[in-house]
C-alpha positions in Angstrom: -23.5 -0.4 13.7 -20.9 -1.9 11.7 -19.0 1.1 11.6 -18.9 1.9 15.1 -17.6 -1.5 15.7 -14.6 -0.8 13.0 -14.2 2.2 14.8 -13.9 0.4 18.2 -11.6 -2.5 16.6 -9.2 -0.3 15.3 -8.9 2.0 18.6 -8.0 -1.3 20.2 -5.5 -2.3 17.8 -4.1 1.2 17.8 -3.7 1.0 21.4 -2.3 -3.0 20.9 0.5 -1.7 18.5 1.5 1.1 21.2 1.7 -1.8 23.9 4.1 -3.2 21.5 1.8 -6.2 20.3 2.8 -8.7 17.6 0.3 -8.1 14.2 -0.4 -11.5 14.7 -1.7 -11.2 18.5 -3.7 -8.1 17.0 -5.2 -10.0 14.3 -6.4 -12.7 16.4 -8.0 -10.2 19.0 -9.4 -7.8 16.5 -10.0 -10.0 13.4 -8.7 -7.2 11.3 -7.1 -7.8 8.0 -3.7 -7.5 7.9 -4.1 -4.3 5.6 -5.6 -3.0 8.3 -3.2 -3.0 10.7 -0.4 -1.9 8.6 -2.3 0.6 7.6 -3.1 1.8 11.3 0.9 1.4 12.2 1.6 4.1 9.3 -0.8 6.2 10.7 1.1 6.2 14.0 4.7 6.1 12.4 3.6 9.4 10.5 3.3 11.3 13.7 6.5 10.9 14.8 
């Protein structure tokens, strides 16, 4: 169950990054660590 929840949070964070939200907004809403948010950002950037 925890893994499913993390996947959902990461998907939400990914969408928020695409929508232009700040790291602070993403961290407050998803409770992800800053390290996780930056990792998602790198994944997105690497596709361009």
